[in-house]
N, C-alpha and C positions, 0 to 999 in steps of 0.2 A: 741204569747204573749197576755196575758190576762190583760186587764186594768179594774179595778173595780171602775169606776167613781172617781178615785183619781188622777186626772190630776195634782194637785198641787204637789204631792209627786214626780210624774215622772218628771215634769219640774224643780222641786227643785234638784233633783238628777242630772239632765242634766246640770244645771247651775253650780253646784259644780264641776263636772268633767270637764266642758269646761274652767272654770276660772282657775282651778288647772293646766291644761296643759298649759294654756297661761302663768301663772306665771313661770312654769318651763321652758318654752321656753325662756322667757325674762332673766332669770337668767343665762341660758347657753350662750346667746348672750353676756351678760355683762362679763362673765368669760373669753371670748375669746379676749375682747377688752383690750389693754394695756393702762395703765394710762400715761398721758403726761403732763409735766409741761413746760410752755413757759414763760421765764422772759422778761420783757420789757426792752428797751434800758436803761432806767434810773436805773433799778435794777442792770443791768449788770455793768453800769458805777459806781454805788455806791459800788458794790462788789469789783471792781478793786481798787477804792480809799481806801476802808477799808483794803485790803491786803497790799497796800503801807504803810498806816499809821501803821499797825501792825508790819511792818518791820523796822520802824524807832525807834531810841532810845527814850526812854520816856522822858528824859530831857537832856539838853545840859550841861554836867557837868562843863564845863569851865565857862559858863555864870552863872550858879547857884553858883558856888564858889565865883566868882567875886562880885555877889550881896550879898552873905552872908558876905563877908569881908567888904563891904561897910556899911551894916547895923551894924556890930560889931564895926567899926570904927566911926559910927555916920556920915558918909559922904553921905549916901544915901538920895537923895531929890526926892520927888514926886511932879510933876507938875499937878495940877488938871485939867488945860485946856487941856493938851495933853491927859490925860486919857479920858476926856469927848469927845474930838475930835475922838479918837480911837474907843470908844464905839459907837458913832453915825455912824462913817464910816463902822463899822463892821455890825451894824444893818441895815442900809439902803444902 
């Protein structure tokens, strides 16, 4: 092999070929690995609760009808203190 004082060209060609093979080898390794997803206990618990909620009726028809009748009759009364207590207990 004859090199005409052009060492930069030779080393440049060597660098391109060696990095190219390294990239190819890395992509082959990645192709053989399978992706894996692991859910935390909290995520699994949330998923279970969500499935139970989805299985429930959206509203309790009897209670909704009773409240509708009370509002129509004018007998439905709201206690502000009870509402505030429930909001505070639910929040804290």
